[in-house]
Structure formats: C-alpha cells, structure tokens
C-alpha positions as CSV (number, residue, x, y, z in Angstrom):
1,M,21.1,-66.6,-46.8
2,N,22.2,-63.4,-48.7
3,N,18.6,-61.9,-48.1
4,L,18.8,-62.8,-44.3
5,F,22.0,-60.9,-44.2
6,K,20.8,-57.8,-45.9
7,K,17.9,-57.7,-43.6
8,T,19.9,-58.1,-40.6
9,T,22.4,-55.4,-41.7
10,I,19.4,-52.9,-42.3
11,A,17.9,-53.6,-39.1
12,N,21.3,-53.0,-37.2
13,I,21.8,-49.6,-39.3
14,L,18.3,-48.5,-38.3
15,V,18.8,-49.3,-34.7
16,V,22.1,-47.3,-34.8
17,C,20.5,-44.3,-36.5
18,L,17.5,-44.4,-34.2
19,T,19.8,-44.2,-31.0
20,F,21.1,-40.8,-32.1
21,M,17.6,-39.5,-32.4
22,V,16.6,-40.6,-28.8
23,N,18.3,-37.9,-26.8
24,G,17.2,-36.5,-23.5
25,C,16.3,-32.8,-22.9
26,Y,19.7,-30.8,-22.9
27,D,18.4,-28.2,-20.4
28,A,16.5,-30.5,-18.2
29,A,16.5,-29.7,-14.5
30,E,15.1,-31.2,-11.3
31,V,12.5,-29.3,-9.3
32,N,15.3,-29.0,-6.4
33,Q,17.3,-27.1,-8.6
34,L,14.8,-24.6,-9.8
35,A,13.4,-21.4,-8.1
36,I,9.8,-21.5,-9.3
37,I,8.5,-17.7,-9.7
38,T,4.6,-17.1,-9.1
39,A,4.8,-13.5,-9.3
40,S,6.9,-10.6,-9.9
41,S,6.9,-6.8,-9.4
42,V,8.8,-3.9,-10.8
43,D,9.2,-0.5,-9.0
44,L,11.4,2.5,-9.1
45,N,14.2,2.1,-6.8
46,T,14.0,4.9,-4.1
47,R,16.0,6.2,-1.4
48,N,14.7,8.4,1.4
49,G,11.4,8.3,-0.6
50,K,13.1,9.9,-3.8
51,P,14.4,8.0,-7.0
52,N,17.9,6.8,-6.6
53,A,20.0,9.1,-8.5
54,D,22.5,6.3,-9.5
55,P,21.2,5.2,-13.2
56,S,22.7,1.7,-12.6
57,K,20.3,1.3,-9.5
58,K,17.2,2.7,-11.3
59,Y,14.9,-0.2,-11.1
60,L,13.7,-2.8,-8.5
61,K,12.7,-6.2,-9.7
62,S,11.0,-8.3,-6.8
63,L,10.3,-12.1,-7.5
64,Q,7.7,-14.2,-5.1
65,I,9.3,-17.6,-5.2
66,S,7.3,-20.6,-4.0
67,I,8.7,-23.3,-1.4
68,P,7.7,-26.5,-2.8
69,N,8.2,-28.6,0.2
70,Q,6.1,-26.1,2.7
71,L,3.5,-26.0,-0.1
72,Q,3.3,-29.8,0.3
73,S,3.3,-29.8,4.1
74,S,0.3,-27.3,4.2
75,Q,-2.4,-28.8,2.1
76,S,-5.2,-27.2,3.8
77,G,-4.1,-23.8,2.7
78,S,-5.6,-22.1,5.6
79,S,-2.4,-19.8,6.0
80,G,0.2,-19.1,3.7
81,G,2.5,-17.7,6.2
82,S,4.5,-14.8,5.8
83,S,7.7,-14.4,3.6
84,G,10.1,-14.2,7.0
85,S,8.2,-17.1,9.1
86,A,9.3,-20.5,9.5
87,S,6.3,-21.9,7.9
88,A,6.3,-19.6,5.0
89,T,5.2,-21.1,1.6
90,F,7.1,-18.3,-0.4
91,I,9.9,-16.1,-0.2
92,V,10.6,-12.7,-2.0
93,V,13.9,-11.9,-3.5
94,S,14.7,-8.5,-5.0
95,G,17.4,-7.3,-7.3
96,V,18.3,-3.6,-8.3
97,N,19.8,-2.6,-11.6
98,A,19.7,-0.1,-14.5
99,S,16.8,-2.1,-16.2
100,P,14.0,-4.5,-15.0
101,T,15.7,-7.3,-16.8
102,S,19.3,-6.8,-15.5
103,A,17.8,-6.3,-12.0
104,M,16.3,-9.6,-12.4
105,I,19.6,-11.2,-13.1
106,S,20.9,-9.2,-10.0
107,A,18.4,-11.1,-8.1
108,Q,19.3,-14.3,-9.5
109,E,22.7,-13.9,-8.4
110,K,21.5,-14.1,-4.7
111,L,19.9,-17.7,-5.0
112,S,21.6,-21.0,-5.5
113,R,18.7,-22.2,-7.8
114,R,18.0,-21.2,-11.3
115,F,14.8,-19.2,-11.9
116,F,11.9,-20.7,-13.5
117,L,9.4,-18.3,-15.0
118,A,6.9,-20.6,-16.7
119,D,4.6,-20.5,-13.6
120,R,4.6,-16.9,-13.3
121,R,0.7,-16.0,-13.2
122,V,0.9,-12.2,-11.8
123,I,3.1,-9.2,-12.7
124,I,2.5,-6.1,-10.3
125,L,4.0,-2.7,-11.4
126,G,4.3,0.1,-8.9
127,E,2.3,3.1,-9.7
128,A,5.5,5.3,-9.7
129,Y,7.1,3.1,-12.3
130,A,3.9,2.7,-14.4
131,K,3.7,6.5,-14.8
132,T,7.2,6.5,-16.4
133,G,6.2,3.8,-19.2
134,I,6.2,0.1,-18.8
135,S,7.4,-0.6,-22.4
136,T,10.6,-2.3,-21.2
137,I,8.9,-4.9,-19.2
138,L,6.6,-5.8,-22.0
139,D,9.3,-6.1,-24.5
140,E,11.0,-8.6,-21.9
141,L,7.7,-10.5,-21.8
142,V,7.6,-10.9,-25.5
143,R,11.2,-11.6,-25.9
144,N,11.8,-14.1,-23.2
145,P,10.9,-17.8,-24.2
146,Q,10.3,-19.0,-20.7
147,A,7.7,-16.1,-20.0
148,R,3.9,-16.5,-20.3
149,L,1.9,-13.9,-22.2
150,H,-1.2,-14.9,-20.3
151,V,0.1,-13.5,-17.3
152,Y,-1.9,-10.9,-15.3
153,I,-0.8,-7.4,-15.3
154,L,-1.9,-5.2,-12.2
155,I,-0.8,-1.9,-11.1
156,A,-0.1,-1.2,-7.3
157,K,-2.0,2.1,-6.2
158,G,-0.2,4.1,-3.6
159,T,2.3,1.6,-2.8
160,T,5.0,-0.7,-4.5
161,G,4.4,-4.0,-5.9
162,K,7.1,-5.4,-3.7
163,K,5.0,-4.6,-0.6
164,I,2.2,-6.3,-2.4
165,I,3.7,-9.5,-3.3
166,E,5.3,-9.7,0.3
167,K,1.8,-10.0,1.8
168,A,0.5,-13.5,2.6
169,Y,-3.2,-14.1,1.9
170,P,-4.9,-16.1,4.6
171,L,-7.2,-18.2,2.1
172,N,-4.5,-19.3,-0.2
173,R,-1.2,-20.8,0.2
174,L,0.2,-18.3,-2.4
175,P,-0.7,-14.5,-2.8
176,S,-0.5,-14.8,-6.6
177,D,-3.2,-17.7,-6.4
178,A,-5.7,-15.4,-4.5
179,I,-4.9,-12.3,-7.2
180,V,-5.7,-14.8,-10.0
181,E,-8.9,-16.0,-8.4
182,L,-9.8,-12.4,-8.0
183,E,-9.0,-11.6,-11.5
184,E,-11.0,-14.7,-12.8
185,S,-14.1,-14.0,-10.6
186,H,-16.2,-12.3,-13.3
187,S,-16.4,-9.5,-11.0
188,F,-13.2,-7.4,-12.5
189,V,-11.5,-6.4,-15.6
190,A,-9.2,-9.3,-16.2
191,V,-6.2,-7.9,-18.3
192,D,-3.5,-10.3,-19.3
193,A,-0.2,-9.3,-21.2
194,V,-1.9,-10.3,-24.4
195,R,-4.8,-7.9,-24.1
196,F,-2.7,-5.2,-22.8
197,I,-0.3,-5.4,-25.7
198,R,-3.2,-5.6,-28.1
199,L,-5.0,-2.6,-26.7
200,M,-1.6,-0.5,-26.7
201,T,-0.7,-1.4,-30.3
202,E,-4.0,-1.4,-32.0
203,G,-4.8,2.3,-31.6
204,S,-6.6,2.2,-28.3
205,D,-5.7,3.2,-24.7
206,A,-4.8,0.3,-22.4
207,Y,-6.1,-0.3,-18.9
208,A,-5.4,-2.7,-16.1
209,M,-6.9,-3.5,-12.4
210,G,-5.5,-1.6,-9.7
211,I,-4.6,-3.3,-6.4
212,R,-4.0,-1.6,-3.2
213,L,-3.2,-2.5,0.4
214,L,-6.0,-2.2,3.1
215,Q,-4.8,-0.1,6.1
216,H,-4.5,-1.4,9.4
217,A,-4.8,-5.1,7.8
218,K,-3.7,-7.7,10.1
219,S,-1.8,-10.9,9.3
220,S,-5.0,-13.0,9.5
221,S,-7.1,-10.4,7.6
222,I,-7.5,-9.8,3.9
223,P,-4.2,-7.7,2.9
224,F,-5.2,-6.3,-0.4
225,L,-8.2,-5.1,-2.6
226,L,-9.0,-4.8,-6.3
227,D,-11.2,-1.9,-6.7
228,H,-9.5,0.8,-8.9
229,I,-8.7,0.7,-12.7
230,A,-5.6,2.3,-14.1
231,V,-5.9,3.9,-17.5
232,F,-2.9,4.7,-20.0
233,H,-1.7,6.8,-22.8
234,R,0.3,4.4,-24.9
235,D,2.4,2.5,-22.3
236,R,2.4,5.4,-19.6
237,M,-0.3,5.4,-16.9
238,V,-2.0,8.8,-16.6
239,G,-4.6,8.2,-13.8
240,W,-7.1,6.2,-12.0
241,L,-10.9,5.4,-12.3
242,S,-12.3,5.5,-8.9
243,P,-14.5,2.4,-7.6
244,K,-17.8,4.2,-8.8
245,E,-16.2,5.1,-12.2
246,S,-14.6,1.6,-12.3
247,K,-18.1,0.2,-12.0
248,G,-19.7,2.1,-14.6
249,F,-16.6,1.3,-16.9
250,L,-17.6,-2.7,-16.3
251,L,-20.8,-1.8,-18.0
252,L,-19.2,-0.5,-21.0
253,Y,-16.0,-2.0,-21.9
254,D,-15.3,-4.5,-24.7
255,H,-15.7,-7.7,-22.7
256,A,-18.8,-6.9,-20.6
257,N,-20.4,-10.1,-21.3
258,E,-17.6,-11.6,-18.9
259,I,-19.1,-9.8,-15.9
260,Q,-21.5,-11.9,-14.5
261,F,-21.1,-11.3,-10.7
262,F,-21.7,-7.7,-9.1
263,S,-24.2,-6.1,-7.0
264,L,-26.2,-2.6,-7.4
265,N,-27.8,-0.5,-4.7
266,V,-30.7,1.7,-5.8
267,Q,-32.3,4.1,-3.5
268,V,-36.1,4.3,-4.2
269,P,-38.1,7.4,-3.5
270,P,-40.1,8.8,-1.5
271,S,-38.6,6.9,1.5
272,Q,-35.0,6.6,-0.2
273,Q,-34.5,3.0,1.0
274,T,-32.5,0.7,-0.8
275,V,-33.3,-2.2,-3.1
276,T,-30.2,-4.4,-3.7
277,F,-29.6,-6.2,-7.0
278,R,-27.3,-8.9,-8.1
279,V,-26.4,-8.8,-11.9
280,T,-26.3,-12.1,-13.6
281,Q,-26.2,-11.3,-17.3
282,L,-24.7,-8.1,-18.8
283,L,-24.6,-7.3,-22.6
284,S,-23.3,-3.9,-23.9
285,S,-22.6,-2.4,-27.0
286,V,-20.8,0.9,-27.5
287,Q,-20.9,1.9,-31.4
288,P,-20.1,5.2,-33.3
289,I,-22.7,6.2,-35.4
290,L,-23.1,9.0,-38.0
291,Q,-26.3,11.1,-37.8
292,H,-26.9,13.9,-39.9
293,G,-23.4,14.0,-40.8
294,K,-22.3,14.1,-37.3
295,L,-20.5,11.3,-35.3
296,Q,-22.0,10.4,-31.8
297,L,-21.9,7.3,-29.8
298,M,-24.7,4.8,-29.3
299,I,-24.7,2.9,-26.1
300,K,-26.9,-0.1,-25.6
301,L,-27.2,-2.1,-22.5
302,F,-29.1,-5.0,-21.5
303,M,-29.1,-6.5,-18.1
304,K,-30.5,-9.4,-16.2
305,L,-30.6,-9.0,-12.4
306,Y,-32.5,-10.2,-9.5
307,V,-33.7,-8.4,-6.2
308,I,-31.5,-10.1,-3.2
309,E,-32.9,-7.5,-0.6
310,N,-35.9,-5.3,-0.5
311,G,-35.4,-2.6,2.2
312,T,-38.5,-0.4,1.1
313,A,-42.0,-0.6,1.8
314,D,-43.0,-1.3,-1.6
315,N,-44.8,-4.5,-2.6
316,F,-43.3,-5.4,-6.1
317,D,-46.7,-7.3,-6.8
318,H,-48.1,-4.0,-7.9
319,P,-47.3,-2.7,-11.3
320,D,-46.8,0.8,-10.0
321,A,-44.1,-0.3,-7.5
322,I,-42.5,-2.3,-10.3
323,L,-42.5,0.8,-12.7
324,R,-40.9,2.8,-10.0
325,L,-38.2,0.5,-9.4
326,Q,-37.4,0.5,-13.1
327,K,-37.3,4.1,-13.5
328,C,-34.9,4.4,-10.1
329,L,-32.7,1.7,-11.7
330,T,-32.7,3.4,-15.1
331,Q,-31.5,6.8,-13.5
332,H,-29.0,5.0,-11.3
333,M,-27.4,3.3,-14.5
334,Q,-27.3,6.2,-16.6
335,K,-25.7,8.2,-13.8
336,D,-23.0,5.6,-13.6
337,I,-22.4,5.6,-17.1
338,Q,-22.2,9.7,-17.4
339,V,-19.8,9.7,-14.7
340,T,-17.5,7.1,-16.3
341,L,-17.7,8.8,-19.8
342,F,-16.9,12.3,-18.0
343,A,-13.9,10.6,-16.5
344,L,-12.7,9.0,-19.7
345,Q,-13.5,11.9,-22.1
346,K,-12.8,15.0,-19.9
347,R,-11.0,14.1,-16.9
348,L,-8.4,11.6,-18.2
349,N,-9.0,11.9,-21.9
350,V,-8.3,8.0,-22.7
351,D,-10.1,5.9,-25.4
352,C,-10.2,2.8,-23.3
353,L,-13.4,1.9,-25.0
354,Q,-11.8,1.5,-28.4
355,I,-14.2,4.1,-29.9
356,G,-11.3,5.1,-32.5
357,R,-10.8,1.5,-33.6
358,R,-14.5,1.3,-34.3
359,V,-14.5,4.6,-36.4
360,H,-11.7,3.3,-38.3
361,A,-13.6,0.0,-39.0
362,F,-17.0,1.2,-39.8
363,Y,-15.9,4.8,-41.2
364,P,-12.6,4.5,-42.8
365,T,-12.7,7.6,-44.9
366,L,-14.0,9.7,-41.9
367,W,-11.1,8.2,-39.7
368,H,-8.5,9.5,-41.9
369,T,-9.8,13.0,-41.3
370,L,-10.4,12.5,-37.5
371,S,-7.3,10.4,-36.6
372,P,-4.7,13.4,-36.3
373,K,-6.8,15.1,-33.6
374,W,-8.8,12.2,-32.2
375,R,-8.2,12.6,-28.7
376,Q,-9.7,16.3,-29.2
377,V,-12.6,14.8,-31.0
378,F,-13.3,12.1,-28.6
379,A,-13.3,14.6,-25.6
380,T,-16.6,16.1,-27.1
381,L,-18.1,13.3,-28.6
382,P,-22.1,13.3,-27.8
383,Y,-23.7,10.0,-26.9
384,K,-27.3,8.5,-26.4
385,I,-27.9,5.7,-24.0
386,N,-30.4,2.8,-24.3
387,L,-31.1,0.7,-21.3
388,N,-33.1,-2.4,-21.2
389,F,-33.6,-4.5,-17.9
390,Q,-35.1,-8.0,-17.0
391,I,-35.8,-8.0,-13.3
392,I,-36.4,-11.5,-11.9
393,N,-37.2,-12.9,-8.5
394,S,-38.5,-9.7,-7.5
395,G,-40.8,-11.3,-4.9
396,N,-43.9,-10.8,-6.6
397,G,-47.0,-11.8,-4.8
398,S,-45.7,-11.0,-1.2
399,A,-44.9,-7.8,0.9
400,P,-41.5,-7.4,2.3
401,I,-41.0,-9.7,5.2
402,H,-40.4,-6.7,7.5
403,L,-44.0,-5.3,6.9
404,R,-45.8,-8.4,7.1
405,Q,-48.2,-8.5,10.1
406,P,-48.3,-11.2,12.6
407,P,-51.5,-13.2,12.8
408,A,-54.1,-11.8,15.2
409,S,-54.0,-13.6,18.5
410,R,-57.2,-15.5,19.4
C-alpha cells in the first residue's frame, strides 16, 4: 500500500512539473497579424533630385509586403498586378529617418500589422546610397535575429531601389521571386549577404549584381534586367563593370563553376559571319605565381560548349574549319578577359578576384611586403592566359543547312 502511494505521489509530481515545461510560443502571431516582407530597398532620401539636407530624413527605407489573400486567389501567377491596383499581390511601404533601421521603424508605424522579415529574399540598394557606404545595412543584417543572411544583395543602376521593388513582374506573382530566380539561374553572379560580408572582411573587394529598369517598359513586359556588376572598395561602391566586362568577370571569378548557361557569339573570317555557342561547363583558375622572383597571374580556363547556330559557310566536318573556329574562339575569349582585367586593374583598381588573399595564402612572407601597397602592385600585375575548349555538337558531317543544295529535279 505504501509503495503504491509513493508511486502515485511521484507520478503526480512529475505531471505537475511537466505542465510547467509545456509552454506555447511567447511571441507567436497569426498570419493575419503579420506584414510579410519579401523584399526591401535602401536609398538616400532626395528632394528635387538633391539629398535631403535634414539629417533626420537622410535615408528612405522601402518594403515590399505580400498580400496573402491575393496570392491565394492568383494561383496562375500570370500577372502580379501593380502595387496600386485592386488585384495587387503586394504593396510597398516606405519610411524616412536618420538611419535605414530607424526608417524601417518609421514605416512600421504606418501599418497595423507587425513586420515579419524571415521571408525577405532580396535587398536592393540605390546607387547613390551604395556610393556612400553600406555598412549600416550590413550591420543591421548581422544583428537582427529575424533577418536572413542568405538574402540576395543587388544594386539599382541609374535609379532607386524603391522604383525597382514597385515594379510588377508579369511571370511571377511577386517581383522578389523573379529576382531570386534570375540570381539562381546559373547565368549571373549570385551574391548573398554572407558572401558579400566575407569578401569585404577577408581583404578582398566585394561585388554584387546590378539591376536596372528597362526604358519604355509597359506593364505587361519585363520591367528590369540584370546585366551589370557593381564593384566596391570596402563597403563603398566605386563603379560598374559593363555587360561585356561582366561576361569576362563570369569567366574568372571564384565561383565560375556555378555558371552553366550563357552564350557566346564569335565572328569567323573571312566572311565575319557569326557562330553562336552555348556554354555548358566552365572551370577557371586565377592563381598568383612567382617566376624568376616576380609575381604574376596564371589564368587557366576550361570550357565545354556546343554550337547552337552556324551562320558561316564553313562545314565543320573539315579539320581546317574546326581549327579556324578554335582560333577565333581563343582570340574572342582572350579579348574578353583582357578587357575585364583592364577594368579591374586600371580603370577601377579593385581586387574582386581575391588575388591578394591568394598571395597571402601561398606567399605569406611576400604578402607582408606587398600588403601596404597592394593596390598599386595589383594595378601593374602581369598575367598569362591558358585556354582549353571542348566543342561538342558542332554539326560534323553536314554543311550548314542554308548552304545545302536541293536535289536536282528530274
């Protein structure tokens, strides 16, 4: 009897103790109480085209907020609507204040719902703001427990970030989804906050994709495009790589193996007609080496590509035609790389290829001597280029279809 009483008492005590451990989430909130942020932007607050002189109104923070009931009612995703239409799938709310974070708090005061940042996938920074330094927004990303570090960072070229996130994208219900898909399409440099901060803090110069509005874009057409790369000194943007320079950068940067889908157009003499290639595999290596006591770069590049259009009169069944094509491809690729290296070394003087970091790893004693004047050394660093290609699907065994003769009539 005593044993039964003891067991019952212990069981009751355990049950009481467990009830104190079974608690609900103290900060739980229903979906209809949240403003779900999918993208945000930071710009300098301007007045009549000039920065606002009032320091308490220096920054403009804009937030793209999804409308859940509209997302459920537009499952096809054929049109995202605009932020001011009745069928809009998102709205854009802005706030102005002395810092980007306080500007977001100002925007929060305009809404009845609490901001929810965990679903934010894109941050677009205005070009004017990026040129003043973006350390404040990066600091907020690191400190805010709600913020995701794997959020993509882009720079608005020639416009503001707010104008970008206000544009509806006809193929996606939310513009942020379209931007994420473009970044992850293996055709661009995908830079999230983790990669950007790592580049900035490990002695290299950071970079990010640029996004620009297409002029005269109608509401039913594609509103923006990613085709430039913004480059930085520390946290300040210093310039752009053009589309041609950006394509050369794709061949050289640290994660070139991620780039799988982009095309090349090569003109082949003597007709100067074009052969179009699609790149399916890209392996690159940019390494500093010491040769005869002098530092230089060894650039090695391997590409697997196939011919998707032959506009020349050449029949690639002939070895001479293949050799001529390979020679033209080599010259084309060398020129793209040289144009990009000139922009990085001379025009912008940015070490986005992490050459200094590699010199530090391979030649620490030499780096100790070079580091105080690394930008000057990098600007004059010589290089050698070693290219290898594998051309597949070249149409061997048949002439171009536009040159084939019809059978003789009987």
